[in-house]
C-alpha positions in Angstrom: -0.4 -0.1 -0.2 2.3 2.6 -1.8 1.5 5.9 -2.2 -1.2 6.7 -3.3 -1.5 8.5 -6.6 -4.6 10.7 -7.8 -5.9 9.2 -11.3 -3.7 6.1 -10.9 -3.2 5.1 -14.5 -3.8 7.8 -16.5 -1.6 10.0 -14.2 1.3 7.8 -15.1 0.5 7.9 -19.0 0.4 12.0 -19.0 3.6 11.9 -16.8 5.0 9.5 -19.8 3.4 11.7 -22.4 5.4 15.0 -20.8 8.4 12.8 -20.4 8.3 12.0 -24.0 7.6 15.6 -24.9 10.5 16.7 -22.6 8.3 18.8 -20.8 8.1 19.3 -16.9 5.3 17.4 -15.5 5.8 18.2 -11.6 7.1 20.7 -9.0 7.4 20.1 -5.7 8.0 23.4 -4.1 8.3 23.4 0.1 7.6 27.0 1.3 9.4 26.4 4.8 10.8 23.9 6.6 9.9 25.5 10.3 7.3 23.2 11.3 5.3 22.7 14.9 6.0 19.1 15.8 9.8 17.6 15.9 8.2 14.2 14.7 11.2 11.4 15.5 11.5 10.6 12.0 11.8 13.9 9.7 14.6 13.7 7.5 14.6 17.9 7.8 17.4 17.6 10.0 17.9 21.7 9.7 15.0 23.6 9.9 16.0 27.1 9.9 16.1 28.5 6.6 15.4 32.2 4.9 12.5 31.5 3.6 10.8 34.0 0.4 8.0 35.7 0.5 4.4 35.4 -1.6 5.8 38.2 -4.3 8.7 35.4 -5.1 6.8 32.3 -4.8 3.8 33.7 -7.0 6.6 34.8 -9.5 7.4 31.1 -9.4 4.1 29.6 -10.0 3.8 31.5 -12.9 7.1 30.7 -14.5 5.9 27.1 -14.0 2.4 28.0 -15.2 4.3 29.4 -18.8 6.2 25.9 -18.8 2.8 24.2 -18.7 3.7 22.3 -15.8 0.7 20.5 -14.7 0.8 19.4 -11.4 2.6 21.4 -8.3 2.8 19.7 -4.6 3.2 22.5 -2.2 4.5 21.4 1.1 7.0 22.5 4.1 7.9 22.1 7.2 4.3 22.5 7.9 2.9 24.8 5.1 -0.1 26.5 6.9 2.1 28.0 9.3 2.7 30.6 6.5 -0.6 33.3 6.6 -0.5 33.3 2.6 -0.7 29.3 2.3 -3.9 29.6 1.2 -3.1 32.4 -0.9 -0.8 31.2 -2.9 -2.9 27.7 -2.9 -6.1 30.0 -5.0 -3.1 32.0 -7.0 -1.9 28.6 -8.0 -5.3 27.1 -8.9 -6.3 30.4 -11.0 -3.8 29.6 -12.8 -4.7 26.4 -13.9 -2.4 24.4 -12.1 -3.4 21.7 -10.9 -2.2 21.4 -6.7 -1.5 18.8 -3.8 -0.9 19.5 -0.9 0.8 17.8 2.4 0.3 19.5 5.5 -0.3 17.6 9.2 -3.9 19.5 9.5 -3.0 20.3 12.7 -3.6 23.9 12.2 -6.1 23.9 9.7 -9.5 25.3 11.0 -13.1 25.0 9.7 -13.0 28.1 7.1 -9.5 26.7 5.6 -10.9 23.3 5.6 -14.3 24.7 3.6 -11.3 26.6 1.5 -9.6 23.7 0.5 -12.9 22.1 -0.4 -13.8 24.2 -2.7 -10.6 24.1 -4.8 -11.1 21.6 -7.0 -7.5 19.7 -5.1 -5.9 16.7 -6.5 -6.0 15.9 -2.8 -4.8 16.7 0.6 -2.0 14.4 2.4 -1.5 14.4 5.8 1.1 12.0 8.3 -1.0 9.8 10.3 0.7 7.6 12.8 -1.7 5.6 14.8 -4.9 4.5 15.7 -3.6 5.2 19.0 -3.7 8.8 20.3 -0.4 8.1 23.2 1.6 6.3 20.0 0.7 8.8 17.8 1.5 11.8 19.9 5.0 10.2 20.9 6.2 10.1 17.1 5.5 13.9 16.5 6.4 14.7 20.0 3.6 17.0 20.1 0.3 16.3 22.6 -2.7 16.6 21.1 -1.1 16.3 17.4 -3.5 13.4 17.0 -6.6 14.7 17.8 -6.2 17.7 15.3 -4.4 15.6 13.1 -7.5 13.3 13.3 -10.1 16.1 13.0 -7.8 17.3 9.9 -8.3 13.9 8.4 -12.5 14.1 9.3 -13.3 17.5 7.8 -11.8 17.2 4.9 -13.4 14.5 3.8 -16.4 16.3 4.5 -15.6 18.7 2.4 -15.4 16.9 -0.3 -11.5 17.0 -0.7 -9.9 13.7 -1.7 -8.2 13.4 1.2 -4.5 10.5 1.6 -3.4 9.3 5.4 0.6 8.4 5.0 1.5 6.1 7.7 5.1 5.7 7.8 6.3 2.6 9.7 8.6 2.5 12.1 9.7 0.9 15.6 7.1 2.9 18.0 4.3 2.1 15.2 4.9 -1.3 13.3 2.0 -2.9 15.2 -0.8 -0.8 15.2 -0.6 -0.9 11.1 -4.1 -3.1 10.4 -5.7 -1.0 13.0 -4.5 2.5 11.8 -5.6 1.7 8.5 -9.1 0.1 9.6 -9.4 3.7 11.4 -8.7 5.6 8.6 -10.9 4.2 6.1 -13.7 4.7 8.3 -13.2 8.2 8.4 -12.5 8.1 4.6 -9.4 9.0 4.3 -7.0 6.7 1.6 -4.1 5.1 3.4 -0.5 5.2 2.3 1.5 3.2 4.0 5.4 3.6 3.4 8.0 1.1 5.6 11.6 3.3 4.3 12.7 5.6 5.9 14.7 8.3 4.7 18.3 9.5 6.1 18.2 13.3 7.0 19.2 15.6 4.4 22.6 16.7 6.3 23.2 13.0 5.7 22.7 12.1 9.3 21.4 8.5 9.7 19.0 8.9 13.3 15.6 8.6 10.6 16.6 5.3 9.2 18.1 4.2 12.9 14.4 4.3 13.8 13.9 1.5 10.9 11.9 -1.5 11.6 12.9 -5.4 11.3 13.2 -7.7 9.0 10.6 -9.9 11.4 8.4 -6.4 11.6 8.6 -6.3 8.0 7.7 -9.5 7.2 4.0 -9.3 9.7 2.8 -6.6 7.6 4.1 -7.7 4.3 1.8 -11.2 5.5 -1.2 -8.8 6.5 -1.0 -6.6 3.1 -0.8 -9.6 1.1 -3.7 -11.5 2.9 -5.6 -8.5 3.5 -4.8 -5.9 0.7 -3.9 -7.9 -2.1 -0.7 -5.9 -2.0 3.2 -6.2 -1.3 6.1 -4.0 -0.9 8.3 -7.6 -1.4 7.5 -8.2 -4.8 10.4 -7.1 -7.3 9.7 -6.1 -11.0 11.3 -8.1 -13.6 12.9 -6.0 -16.7 15.4 -8.2 -18.9 16.6 -4.3 -19.7 17.3 -3.4 -16.3 20.6 -1.6 -17.4 19.6 0.9 -19.7 16.6 2.0 -18.0 17.1 5.4 -16.3 17.4 5.0 -12.5 14.4 7.9 -11.5 12.0 10.8 -12.8 14.0 13.4 -11.0 15.2 16.3 -13.2 13.3 13.9 -16.1 9.6 14.9 -15.1 9.8 17.1 -11.8 11.9 19.4 -10.1 12.3 20.5 -6.3 12.4 23.9 -5.2 13.4 24.4 -1.7 12.3 27.0 0.7 15.3 29.4 -0.3 14.6 29.2 -3.8 17.4 26.6 -5.0 16.2 24.1 -7.6 17.6 20.2 -7.4 16.1 17.6 -9.1 13.7 16.5 -6.3 13.7 16.7 -2.2 15.8 13.6 -1.8 19.0 14.6 -4.1 20.7 18.0 -2.9 22.3 18.8 -5.8 21.5 22.2 -6.6 21.6 23.4 -10.0 20.0 27.1 -10.0 19.3 29.4 -7.8 15.8 31.6 -8.6 16.7 34.6 -5.7 19.6 35.5 -8.4 17.6 36.1 -11.5 18.1 31.8 -12.6 14.6 31.2 -14.6 13.0 27.9 -14.5 12.3 27.4 -17.7 16.2 27.9 -18.8 17.6 25.8 -16.1 15.2 23.2 -17.8 16.5 23.1 -20.9 19.7 24.4 -20.9 21.3 22.9 -17.0 24.4 21.1 -17.3 23.4 19.5 -14.0 19.9 18.2 -15.2 21.9 17.6 -18.8 23.9 14.6 -16.5 21.3 13.8 -14.4 18.9 12.8 -17.2 22.1 10.7 -19.0 22.1 8.4 -15.8 21.4 4.6 -16.9 20.5 1.6 -14.3 24.1 0.2 -15.7 26.2 3.9 -14.4 25.7 2.3 -11.0 28.6 1.0 -9.7 28.2 -1.1 -7.0 24.9 -2.7 -8.6 24.8 -4.8 -11.7 26.4 -7.8 -10.5 23.6 -7.7 -7.7 21.4 -10.8 -7.6 18.3 -8.4 -5.9 18.8 -5.3 -8.3 15.4 -5.6 -9.8 13.6 -6.0 -6.4 16.1 -2.2 -5.3 14.2 0.6 -5.2 17.2 2.2 -5.7 16.8 6.2 -4.7 19.5 8.3 -6.1 19.5 11.2 -4.3 19.5 8.6 -0.8 22.8 7.9 -2.4 23.6 11.8 -2.9 23.1 11.9 0.6 24.8 9.1 2.3 28.3 9.2 -0.2 27.8 11.7 -2.1 27.4 9.8 -5.6 24.4 9.2 -6.8 25.7 6.5 -8.4 27.5 4.5 -5.9 24.5 3.2 -3.8 24.6 3.2 -0.2 24.5 0.8 3.0 20.9 2.1 4.0 19.0 1.1 0.2 21.4 -2.2 0.4 20.3 -2.7 3.8 16.8 -2.2 3.2 17.0 -4.2 -0.3 17.9 -7.2 1.5 15.4 -7.5 4.0 12.4 -7.3 1.3 14.5 -10.2 -0.4 14.8 -12.4 2.7 10.8 -11.6 4.0 9.9 -12.6 0.7 12.3 -15.2 0.7 10.5 -16.5 4.0 7.2 -16.1 3.0 7.7 -18.2 0.3 9.4 -21.2 1.1 12.8 -20.6 0.2 14.7 -22.0 2.8 17.0 -20.2 5.8 18.0 -16.9 4.6 21.7 -15.9 6.0 22.0 -12.4 7.8 21.9 -9.7 6.2 25.4 -8.8 4.8 27.2 -5.5 4.6 28.6 -3.8 1.6 31.7 -5.0 2.0 30.4 -8.3 0.8 27.3 -6.9 -0.8 23.9 -9.0 -1.0 25.6 -12.6 -1.2 22.9 -13.5 0.2 19.9 -15.6 -2.1 19.6 -16.9 -5.5 17.6 -15.2 -8.2 15.2 -17.2 -7.3 14.4 -15.7 -4.8 13.2 -12.7 -6.7 12.3 -14.9 -9.8 8.2 -15.0 -10.0 7.0 -18.1 -8.5 
């Protein structure tokens, strides 16, 4: 039950059409990093950014509209700590941009929720960590946050807003997944479960230290397969693996941080433009040497991956690799361990016999035969 995209297959086809035309499909705009919560797994470990004013962001939205961008994601930090958040959402919609919003919801009042319901958004995504208030509040480290977020979910659903609720699974809430999904569905929200935690943008691994174990992943996988017909562990078989691009970052999407710096995505802090210095998005999209390099990357360029039996089951992220090693093509311990854990869980589910302990990258993936990833 990974991230559910609005309009599913249609959105995928639209993105592919944009990519074929070499046009920018989506832009993620973080308008601030500050937040009134202090979530234990947050990858934004340095939140003291210099934020830009309303006029700056309206100019950015104008540029995106002129480029015929289809979708924007407005987020933070906590987006609605900005007094102009609703003004900017309205401005983007008036330009004809499809808008998706990310918030924890705890600052939304009835008036704001009603306004969001009138704007025909792609959706609002909130973070929801448990049906149990004490667990949710423990993760956010703010008492009462569960009550406020749950009320926001109910209010948005009642206002007719497509409401997603993302549950990042970690040690503290792993046992709550089934009941939390049921709770979200009772509210009318769309559950989204994520079992992969990201390293901090500074490169610190403290968020990943809260990751679940293989046994815990196995329990979630069994639940998802039995109750939801979904899986985190099944690979995508691909005979042309080496020829494929690593990911869509820089191909169909870009990221703009609160200071106006532009990178391929939020996970990949390799900046190739600064909008506060007069750079224009259209020029960057067409002429950036960094983007040309990023777009040239293929799976075969990943120097630690080509001989790995588990590569087709790996949700490789060049941004996470860059954050950890400052080399988007070199892999990372975090990515390798997560891939290994998924393969081990699948092997146990399918009765492939005893599975050795996780190997570190010093001897990467000498763990399972290819049959552990082949369709059975």
